[in-house]
C-alpha positions as CSV (number, residue, x, y, z in Angstrom):
1,M,-15.3,39.7,31.3
2,R,-13.2,36.6,32.0
3,F,-16.2,34.3,31.8
4,T,-17.4,36.0,28.6
5,R,-14.1,35.4,26.9
6,R,-13.9,31.8,27.9
7,A,-17.5,31.3,26.8
8,A,-16.7,32.9,23.5
9,A,-13.7,30.7,23.0
10,L,-15.7,27.6,23.7
11,L,-18.3,28.7,21.3
12,L,-15.8,29.3,18.5
13,A,-14.3,25.9,19.1
14,A,-17.7,24.2,18.9
15,L,-18.5,26.1,15.7
16,A,-15.1,25.3,14.0
17,P,-16.3,22.2,12.2
18,V,-19.4,24.0,11.0
19,A,-17.2,26.9,9.7
20,A,-15.0,24.4,7.9
21,W,-18.0,22.8,6.3
22,A,-19.3,26.2,5.2
23,Q,-16.2,26.5,3.1
24,A,-17.5,23.7,0.9
25,P,-21.3,23.7,1.3
26,E,-22.0,22.1,-2.1
27,W,-19.5,19.3,-1.8
28,P,-19.4,17.3,-4.0
29,G,-20.3,20.0,-6.5
30,A,-19.6,20.2,-10.2
31,K,-15.9,19.7,-9.8
32,P,-14.6,16.2,-10.3
33,I,-12.7,14.4,-7.5
34,V,-9.2,13.2,-8.2
35,Y,-8.1,9.9,-6.7
36,V,-4.2,9.8,-6.8
37,V,-2.6,6.4,-7.2
38,P,1.1,6.6,-6.4
39,F,2.1,3.6,-8.6
40,T,1.7,2.5,-12.2
41,A,-1.5,1.2,-13.6
42,G,-2.3,-2.5,-13.2
43,G,-0.9,-3.0,-9.7
44,S,-2.9,-3.7,-6.5
45,T,-3.0,-0.1,-5.4
46,D,-4.3,0.9,-8.8
47,I,-7.0,-1.8,-8.8
48,V,-8.2,-0.7,-5.3
49,G,-8.2,2.9,-6.4
50,R,-10.2,2.3,-9.6
51,T,-12.7,0.0,-7.7
52,L,-13.3,2.6,-5.0
53,A,-13.4,5.5,-7.6
54,Q,-16.2,3.8,-9.4
55,K,-18.2,3.2,-6.3
56,L,-17.6,6.7,-5.0
57,S,-18.7,8.1,-8.4
58,E,-22.0,6.2,-8.0
59,S,-22.7,7.1,-4.4
60,L,-21.6,10.7,-4.5
61,K,-23.1,11.3,-7.9
62,Q,-19.9,13.0,-9.0
63,S,-17.0,11.9,-11.3
64,V,-14.0,10.4,-9.4
65,V,-11.0,10.3,-11.7
66,V,-7.9,8.1,-11.0
67,E,-4.5,9.7,-11.7
68,N,-1.3,7.6,-11.5
69,K,1.7,9.4,-10.2
70,P,4.4,6.8,-9.7
71,G,7.9,7.1,-8.2
72,Q,9.8,7.1,-4.9
73,A,7.8,4.1,-3.5
74,G,4.7,6.2,-3.8
75,G,6.4,9.3,-2.4
76,I,5.9,11.4,-5.5
77,G,2.1,11.0,-5.4
78,A,2.0,11.4,-1.6
79,A,4.0,14.7,-1.8
80,Y,1.6,15.9,-4.5
81,V,-1.5,15.2,-2.4
82,A,0.1,16.6,0.8
83,K,0.3,20.0,-1.0
84,A,-3.2,19.8,-2.6
85,A,-6.1,22.0,-1.5
86,P,-7.9,20.4,1.5
87,D,-11.3,20.8,-0.1
88,G,-12.4,17.2,-0.6
89,Y,-11.5,17.1,-4.2
90,T,-8.3,15.2,-3.9
91,L,-7.9,11.7,-2.4
92,F,-4.9,9.5,-2.0
93,G,-4.5,5.7,-2.3
94,G,-2.0,5.2,0.5
95,T,0.0,2.1,1.3
96,I,2.3,0.5,3.8
97,S,5.1,2.2,1.8
98,T,3.8,5.8,1.6
99,H,2.5,5.9,5.2
100,A,4.9,3.6,7.2
101,I,8.1,2.4,5.5
102,N,9.1,5.6,3.7
103,A,9.2,7.5,7.0
104,S,12.4,5.7,7.9
105,L,13.7,4.6,4.5
106,Y,14.2,8.2,3.2
107,K,16.3,10.7,5.1
108,K,14.5,13.6,3.3
109,L,10.9,12.7,2.7
110,P,9.0,15.5,1.0
111,Y,5.9,14.9,3.2
112,D,5.0,13.8,6.7
113,P,2.8,10.7,6.8
114,L,1.2,11.7,10.1
115,K,1.0,15.5,9.8
116,D,0.2,16.1,6.2
117,F,-2.9,13.8,5.8
118,E,-6.3,13.2,7.1
119,P,-6.8,9.4,7.5
120,V,-10.1,8.3,5.9
121,S,-10.1,4.5,6.0
122,L,-7.9,1.4,6.1
123,V,-9.1,-0.5,3.1
124,A,-7.5,-3.9,3.2
125,R,-4.5,-6.0,4.1
126,L,-2.8,-8.2,1.5
127,P,-0.1,-10.9,1.3
128,N,3.0,-11.0,-0.8
129,V,4.3,-14.2,-2.3
130,L,7.9,-15.3,-3.3
131,I,8.0,-15.4,-7.1
132,V,10.8,-16.9,-9.2
133,N,11.5,-17.2,-12.9
134,S,10.4,-20.6,-14.1
135,Q,13.7,-21.3,-15.8
136,L,15.7,-20.7,-12.5
137,G,15.5,-24.4,-11.8
138,V,14.1,-24.2,-8.2
139,N,10.8,-25.6,-6.8
140,S,11.0,-24.6,-3.2
141,V,12.3,-21.9,-0.9
142,A,15.0,-24.3,0.3
143,E,16.2,-24.8,-3.2
144,L,16.3,-21.1,-3.9
145,V,18.3,-20.5,-0.8
146,A,20.8,-23.2,-1.8
147,L,21.1,-21.6,-5.3
148,L,21.7,-18.1,-3.8
149,K,24.4,-19.4,-1.5
150,K,26.1,-21.2,-4.4
151,D,25.7,-18.9,-7.4
152,E,26.6,-15.2,-6.9
153,S,25.1,-14.3,-10.3
154,K,21.6,-15.0,-9.0
155,R,21.9,-12.8,-6.0
156,S,19.5,-10.0,-7.0
157,F,15.8,-9.4,-6.6
158,A,13.2,-7.0,-8.1
159,S,10.6,-4.9,-6.4
160,S,7.8,-2.5,-7.3
161,G,9.9,0.3,-5.9
162,A,12.5,1.2,-3.2
163,G,10.7,1.4,0.1
164,T,7.8,-0.8,-0.9
165,S,6.8,-3.9,1.2
166,T,8.1,-6.0,-1.8
167,H,11.5,-4.3,-1.3
168,L,11.6,-4.8,2.5
169,A,10.4,-8.5,2.0
170,G,13.6,-9.0,0.0
171,E,15.7,-7.3,2.6
172,M,14.2,-9.4,5.3
173,F,14.8,-12.6,3.3
174,A,18.4,-11.6,2.7
175,D,18.9,-11.0,6.4
176,L,17.3,-14.2,7.5
177,I,19.2,-16.5,5.1
178,G,22.5,-14.6,5.6
179,V,23.1,-13.8,2.0
180,K,23.9,-10.3,0.6
181,L,21.4,-9.6,-2.2
182,T,21.2,-6.7,-4.7
183,H,17.9,-4.8,-4.9
184,V,16.6,-3.9,-8.3
185,P,13.8,-1.3,-7.9
186,Y,11.1,-0.6,-10.6
187,K,8.3,2.0,-10.9
188,G,5.6,-0.5,-10.1
189,T,4.7,-4.2,-10.1
190,P,4.1,-4.7,-13.9
191,P,7.5,-3.7,-15.2
192,A,9.3,-5.6,-12.3
193,M,7.3,-8.8,-12.9
194,T,7.9,-8.6,-16.7
195,D,11.6,-8.6,-16.1
196,V,11.5,-11.4,-13.7
197,A,9.4,-13.4,-16.2
198,A,12.0,-12.6,-18.9
199,G,14.8,-13.8,-16.6
200,L,16.5,-10.4,-16.3
201,V,16.1,-10.7,-12.5
202,P,15.8,-14.1,-10.8
203,F,13.1,-13.4,-8.3
204,M,10.9,-11.0,-6.3
205,F,8.2,-10.7,-3.7
206,D,4.8,-9.3,-4.8
207,Q,1.0,-9.8,-4.7
208,V,-0.2,-13.3,-5.8
209,T,-2.8,-12.0,-8.2
210,A,-0.4,-9.9,-10.1
211,A,1.7,-13.0,-10.8
212,L,-1.1,-15.4,-11.7
213,P,-1.3,-14.7,-15.5
214,L,2.4,-15.2,-15.9
215,V,2.3,-18.3,-13.6
216,K,-0.4,-19.8,-15.9
217,S,1.7,-19.0,-19.0
218,G,4.6,-20.9,-17.4
219,K,7.0,-18.0,-17.1
220,L,6.8,-17.5,-13.3
221,K,6.6,-19.9,-10.4
222,L,5.2,-19.2,-6.8
223,L,7.2,-20.7,-3.9
224,A,5.6,-19.4,-0.7
225,V,3.4,-16.8,0.9
226,T,4.7,-14.2,3.3
227,T,1.8,-14.2,5.8
228,G,1.6,-16.3,9.0
229,K,-1.2,-18.4,7.5
230,R,-1.8,-19.9,4.1
231,I,-4.2,-18.0,1.8
232,A,-7.5,-19.2,0.4
233,L,-6.6,-18.1,-3.2
234,A,-3.6,-20.5,-3.3
235,P,-3.9,-22.9,-0.4
236,E,-1.2,-25.1,-1.8
237,L,1.4,-22.5,-1.2
238,P,3.3,-22.9,2.1
239,T,4.2,-19.9,4.3
240,M,7.8,-18.7,4.4
241,I,7.9,-20.0,8.0
242,E,6.7,-23.5,6.9
243,S,9.4,-23.3,4.2
244,G,12.2,-23.1,6.7
245,I,12.6,-19.3,7.1
246,P,11.6,-18.8,10.8
247,G,10.6,-15.3,11.7
248,F,9.5,-14.3,8.2
249,E,6.0,-12.9,8.4
250,M,4.7,-9.7,6.8
251,S,1.7,-8.3,5.0
252,S,1.1,-5.1,3.0
253,W,-1.9,-2.8,3.4
254,Q,-4.0,-0.2,1.5
255,A,-5.7,2.9,2.8
256,V,-7.4,6.1,1.7
257,Y,-6.3,9.6,2.8
258,A,-7.2,13.2,2.1
259,P,-4.9,16.3,2.5
260,K,-4.5,17.7,6.0
261,G,-7.2,20.2,6.9
262,T,-10.0,18.6,4.8
263,P,-13.2,19.4,6.6
264,K,-14.2,16.7,9.1
265,P,-17.7,16.4,7.6
266,I,-16.2,15.6,4.2
267,V,-13.8,13.0,5.7
268,Q,-16.7,11.4,7.6
269,R,-18.8,11.2,4.5
270,L,-16.0,9.7,2.5
271,N,-15.4,7.2,5.2
272,A,-19.0,6.2,5.3
273,E,-19.2,5.8,1.5
274,I,-15.9,3.8,1.4
275,V,-16.9,1.4,4.2
276,K,-20.3,0.9,2.5
277,A,-18.6,0.2,-0.8
278,L,-16.3,-2.4,0.8
279,K,-19.3,-4.3,2.0
280,Q,-20.8,-4.6,-1.5
281,P,-20.7,-8.2,-3.0
282,D,-19.0,-7.1,-6.3
283,V,-16.2,-5.3,-4.4
284,Q,-15.8,-8.2,-2.0
285,A,-15.5,-10.5,-5.0
286,K,-12.8,-8.4,-6.7
287,L,-10.7,-7.5,-3.7
288,S,-11.1,-10.6,-1.6
289,D,-11.8,-13.5,-3.9
290,Q,-9.7,-12.3,-6.9
291,L,-6.9,-10.4,-5.2
292,A,-6.7,-12.3,-1.9
293,M,-7.1,-9.2,0.1
294,E,-8.4,-9.1,3.7
295,I,-11.0,-6.4,3.5
296,V,-11.0,-4.1,6.5
297,G,-12.9,-0.8,6.3
298,S,-12.0,1.2,9.4
299,T,-12.7,4.6,11.0
300,P,-10.3,7.5,10.5
301,E,-9.1,7.1,14.1
302,E,-8.4,3.4,13.7
303,L,-6.3,4.1,10.6
304,R,-4.3,6.8,12.5
305,E,-3.7,4.3,15.3
306,H,-2.7,1.7,12.8
307,M,-0.1,4.0,11.3
308,A,1.3,4.9,14.8
309,R,2.0,1.2,15.3
310,E,3.4,0.5,11.8
311,I,5.8,3.4,11.4
312,P,8.1,2.3,14.4
313,R,7.7,-1.4,13.5
314,W,9.1,-0.8,10.0
315,A,11.7,1.6,11.2
316,E,13.2,-1.2,13.2
317,L,13.3,-3.5,10.2
318,V,14.8,-0.8,8.0
319,K,17.5,-0.1,10.6
320,K,18.3,-3.8,11.0
321,S,18.5,-4.5,7.3
322,G,20.5,-1.4,6.5
323,A,18.1,-0.7,3.6
324,T,18.1,2.8,2.2
325,A,16.5,4.7,-0.8
326,D,18.6,7.8,-0.7
């Protein structure tokens, strides 16, 4: 009897993935798939989401609709997806904020980055750049630092939201130059950059491609890139380290998740389709050539391991900087 029970238990465990798949045998059926972007339209997360949604619509032969749910550094959208049915019809455009930084920045986060999601794929890594208002009168990082030390009225920076990599970049900058700065959070990159261009906030850190239109119009100026190496899209930009800020190196990242409990076969299918999409020339041209992203395309396991490294790394920076979003 003991052997029979053990054998039955092993059989049930082996059949569990099959049983889960049986709950959604027609996936993707007639129901549209919702891809939740936790930031406003127009930012890098939104562009990645819409690019992948189009490709998934084509490969899965089912409509994939993007819904923007901004707020709380992506936390509002993340909490929404964490509570969604794990049936393969809800996807999430996760970021370094939603699945690494927020874990330590918020004391009461309404979701668990590790426990409430099924990792699907790490999509890309991307650099931030230091952006200033063109009328600020500075042409280098050194000149900006000198201005901040001299003029208290300039000691504020914008970000795409509390807890985003653009927020933490500003906190790191303040810590390394020894100047107390005031953080001004926005609900996404576009409104933040608009106010920096208008001179309402002196500077910010954000993606290079988001700033280029306003740079070309003469309203914004780029001073340096936050990665350890210069980027191909703007090779003339020095790194923050080259600009005299030793120890300043960071990059953001984008990933795709599904609600916890989504059947493994669905996650595997989504992973395969996303990785395939990321290899297509038009996607490469948009994300790599136009947005300066380093395209990745990982397995679900690799994304989970990546998060396990990133969460404690950013927790250390949050603690050191004293940054908080509560």
